[in-house]
C-alpha positions in Angstrom: -43.7 -19.9 7.3 -42.8 -22.9 5.3 -42.8 -26.4 6.7 -41.7 -29.9 5.8 -43.1 -32.7 8.0 -43.1 -30.5 11.1 -46.5 -30.2 12.6 -45.0 -29.7 16.1 -43.0 -26.7 14.9 -46.0 -25.1 13.1 -48.3 -25.7 16.0 -46.1 -24.3 18.8 -44.8 -21.3 16.7 -48.3 -20.2 15.7 -49.8 -20.7 19.1 -47.0 -18.8 20.8 -47.5 -15.9 18.4 -51.3 -15.9 19.1 -50.9 -16.3 22.9 -48.0 -13.9 23.6 -48.3 -11.2 20.9 -51.8 -9.7 21.2 -52.1 -8.4 17.6 -51.4 -12.0 16.3 -54.8 -13.1 17.7 -56.6 -10.4 15.7 -57.7 -10.1 12.1 -54.8 -7.6 11.5 -52.5 -10.6 11.1 -52.7 -13.2 8.4 -51.0 -16.6 8.9 -49.6 -18.3 5.8 -48.2 -21.8 5.9 -46.6 -23.2 2.8 -46.3 -27.0 3.1 -43.4 -28.4 1.1 -44.5 -32.0 1.9 -48.3 -31.9 2.1 -48.6 -35.7 1.4 -46.2 -36.5 4.3 -46.9 -37.8 7.7 -47.7 -34.4 9.1 -49.3 -32.8 6.1 -53.0 -33.4 6.8 -52.6 -32.4 10.5 -50.9 -29.2 9.5 -53.7 -28.5 6.9 -56.5 -29.1 9.4 -54.9 -27.0 12.1 -54.2 -24.0 9.8 -57.5 -24.1 8.0 -59.7 -25.2 10.9 -58.3 -23.5 14.0 -56.1 -20.7 12.8 -58.3 -19.7 9.9 -55.1 -19.1 8.0 -53.9 -19.9 4.4 -52.6 -23.4 3.9 -50.7 -23.7 0.7 -49.4 -27.1 -0.5 -46.3 -26.7 -2.7 -44.6 -29.7 -4.4 -42.9 -28.3 -7.5 -39.5 -28.6 -5.8 -38.1 -29.2 -2.3 -36.1 -26.2 -1.3 -35.9 -23.5 1.4 -36.1 -21.0 -1.5 -39.8 -21.7 -1.7 -40.3 -19.0 0.9 -40.9 -16.9 -2.1 -44.4 -18.4 -2.1 -45.1 -16.7 1.2 -44.6 -13.3 -0.3 -46.6 -14.2 -3.4 -49.6 -15.1 -1.4 -49.3 -12.4 1.4 -52.1 -9.8 1.3 -50.7 -7.6 4.1 -48.5 -4.6 3.5 -45.7 -6.1 5.5 -44.6 -9.7 5.7 -42.7 -11.5 8.4 -41.2 -14.8 7.3 -40.1 -17.2 10.1 -39.1 -20.9 10.3 -41.8 -23.2 11.6 -39.8 -23.8 14.7 -39.1 -20.2 15.9 -40.4 -18.3 18.9 -40.3 -14.6 19.3 -39.6 -12.8 22.6 -42.6 -10.9 24.0 -42.7 -7.4 22.6 -40.9 -8.4 19.4 -43.9 -8.1 17.1 -44.6 -4.7 18.6 -41.1 -3.6 18.0 -41.4 -4.7 14.3 -44.7 -2.8 13.9 -43.1 0.3 15.4 -40.2 0.1 13.0 -42.7 0.0 10.1 -44.7 2.8 11.6 -41.6 4.9 11.6 -40.4 3.7 8.2 -43.6 2.9 6.2 -42.0 2.8 2.7 -38.7 1.2 3.7 -37.0 -1.1 1.2 -34.8 -2.6 3.9 -34.5 -6.2 5.0 -35.4 -6.3 8.7 -34.1 -9.0 11.1 -33.5 -9.5 14.8 -30.9 -11.1 17.1 -30.9 -14.9 17.5 -31.6 -15.7 21.2 -29.9 -18.8 22.5 -31.5 -21.5 24.6 -30.0 -20.2 27.8 -32.2 -17.0 27.4 -29.1 -14.9 28.0 -26.7 -15.0 25.0 -27.6 -13.8 21.5 -26.1 -13.2 18.1 -27.0 -10.0 16.2 -25.7 -11.0 12.8 -23.6 -13.3 10.6 -20.0 -12.4 10.0 -18.9 -12.8 6.4 -16.7 -15.8 7.0 -16.8 -19.3 5.5 -17.0 -22.3 7.9 -18.3 -25.9 7.7 -19.6 -25.6 4.1 -21.6 -22.4 4.9 -21.0 -18.7 4.3 -21.5 -16.8 7.6 -20.8 -17.4 11.3 -22.8 -16.1 14.2 -21.4 -12.9 15.7 -22.5 -10.2 18.2 -22.4 -6.4 18.1 -22.8 -5.8 21.8 -22.6 -2.0 21.7 -25.2 -1.5 19.0 -27.5 -4.1 20.6 -27.4 -2.3 23.9 -28.2 1.0 22.3 -31.6 -0.5 21.5 -31.9 1.2 18.1 -32.0 -0.4 14.6 -28.5 -0.9 13.2 -27.1 -2.1 10.0 -25.7 -5.6 9.7 -23.9 -7.5 6.9 -26.1 -10.5 7.1 -28.0 -12.8 9.5 -29.5 -16.2 9.7 -32.8 -16.4 7.9 -34.9 -18.1 10.6 -36.6 -14.7 10.8 -36.7 -11.8 8.3 -39.2 -9.2 7.2 -39.8 -6.5 4.6 -42.5 -4.5 2.9 -44.3 -7.2 0.9 -44.0 -5.4 -2.4 -40.3 -4.8 -1.9 -39.4 -8.5 -1.6 -36.7 -9.2 -4.1 -36.9 -13.0 -4.0 -34.6 -15.9 -3.9 -33.4 -17.2 -7.2 -35.9 -19.5 -8.8 -32.8 -21.5 -9.9 -32.0 -22.4 -6.2 -32.5 -26.0 -5.2 -32.4 -27.9 -1.9 -31.2 -26.3 1.3 -28.7 -23.4 1.8 -27.0 -20.5 0.0 -29.6 -17.9 0.8 -27.7 -16.1 3.6 -25.6 -13.4 2.2 -27.2 -13.7 -1.2 -30.5 -12.1 -0.3 -28.7 -9.5 1.9 -26.5 -8.3 -0.9 -29.5 -8.3 -3.3 -31.3 -5.8 -1.0 -28.1 -3.6 -0.8 -27.7 -3.7 -4.6 -31.3 -2.5 -4.9 -30.8 0.5 -2.6 -31.9 -1.1 0.7 -30.1 -1.9 3.9 -30.0 -5.0 6.1 -30.9 -4.0 9.7 -31.2 -5.6 13.1 -33.9 -4.6 15.5 -32.5 -5.3 19.0 -36.0 -5.9 20.4 -37.0 -8.5 17.8 -35.3 -11.4 19.4 -36.1 -14.9 18.2 -35.3 -18.4 19.3 -34.7 -21.3 16.9 -35.1 -25.0 17.6 -31.9 -26.4 16.2 -32.0 -29.8 17.8 -33.7 -32.5 15.8 -33.8 -35.8 17.8 -35.9 -37.4 15.1 -33.5 -36.5 12.4 -33.7 -34.0 9.5 -36.7 -34.8 7.4 -35.9 -32.7 4.3 -33.2 -33.7 1.8 -29.7 -32.3 2.3 -27.3 -32.4 -0.6 -24.0 -30.5 -0.5 -24.0 -30.2 -4.3 -27.3 -28.3 -4.1 -25.8 -25.8 -1.6 -22.7 -25.3 -3.8 -24.9 -24.8 -6.8 -26.9 -22.2 -4.9 -23.8 -20.2 -3.9 -22.6 -20.3 -7.5 -25.9 -19.4 -9.2 -26.6 -16.8 -6.6 -23.1 -15.3 -6.8 -23.2 -15.1 -10.5 -26.6 -13.4 -10.5 -25.2 -10.8 -8.1 -21.8 -10.2 -9.5 -21.9 -11.5 -13.1 -18.2 -12.4 -12.8 -16.6 -15.7 -11.9 -13.4 -13.9 -10.8 -15.3 -11.7 -8.3 -13.7 -12.2 -4.8 -16.9 -13.9 -3.5 -16.9 -16.4 -6.4 -13.2 -17.1 -5.8 -14.0 -17.7 -2.1 -16.7 -20.2 -3.1 -14.2 -22.1 -5.2 -11.6 -22.1 -2.5 -13.9 -23.2 0.3 -15.3 -26.1 -1.6 -12.2 -27.2 -3.5 -12.0 -30.5 -1.5 -15.8 -31.1 -1.9 -16.3 -30.7 -5.6 -14.2 -31.6 -8.7 -12.8 -28.8 -10.9 -14.8 -30.2 -13.8 -18.1 -30.1 -11.9 -17.3 -26.6 -10.6 -16.6 -25.4 -14.1 -19.8 -27.1 -15.3 -21.8 -25.2 -12.6 -20.2 -21.9 -13.6 -21.0 -22.4 -17.3 -24.6 -23.5 -16.4 -24.9 -20.5 -14.1 -23.8 -18.1 -16.9 -26.5 -19.5 -19.2 -29.2 -19.0 -16.5 -28.6 -15.4 -15.4 
C-alpha cells in the first residue's frame, strides 16, 4: 500500500489483514508500505509501526506526489504475486484465500484481478465501473448481479483501484508521466487488455473502502493534473487524438480547461509517448 499522512489507515488495514486472514500473519506474506509524505505528521509513526511491529518494508518516496507511485510497490515486491490496496481498505474474511485459490488455478496469468466494492451497510456492492464519464471522472460504480451470484471469476471493463492484484512480473505500470491524483482507472485496465490480459472480478474478494474524511483530504488535488493524466494515458494507449476516448476527454472537460491548454497538453503528450 501507499500512504500520505494516514497512520490510522495503515494501522487498521494491516492489523485487520493479520488478524482476520491467517496467511497474512505468516512469513508467506510481505507487507510493503510506500510513504509519499515520510516527513509529515504521520510519517515517523508509520515507519516505526511497519519496521518495528509488522517487520515489513517501509519505503519513503518523495520524488513526486501522485497515486501513480503505486508502481513502487511492484518494484520492491519480492513475492510472486502482489496485492495493492489503499491504506484504508478492509477485506472480507476469506477474500485473501479466494485470491490465492485464483492464482493456484491460474499460476501464470497475465490478468488484472480485482473484487467487488462492499458498501458500509455490509449488504450492497459494486462489481465494476461502467465506462461512463461523471463528475470529472471516467467510470461510475455498477453491479453485475448475475455474474456475482454465480461466484466464479468474470470479466469486467474496469473497477476502482482501491484493490487490485496481478502476478508481480506481469505488472504493466502506470505512466511515469502521471502526476497528482486520478486518471488511472480505465487506463491500466485497457493496458492489460492491449497486452493480452483480461480484467476480472473475483466475487469472493470483497473489499471495503473508507471514503469519508472528516479531517479533510491531506494529499494535493488539482483537476488539471487529472485532465493531464487522462490525456497522456489516452495518447499512450491509442496514439491518436481523434480516438473516441480522446474525444470524450475533450468533451467532458470542455468547460474546465481552455482549448489552448487542452491543445498544449495534447502536443506535450505526443512528445512524451
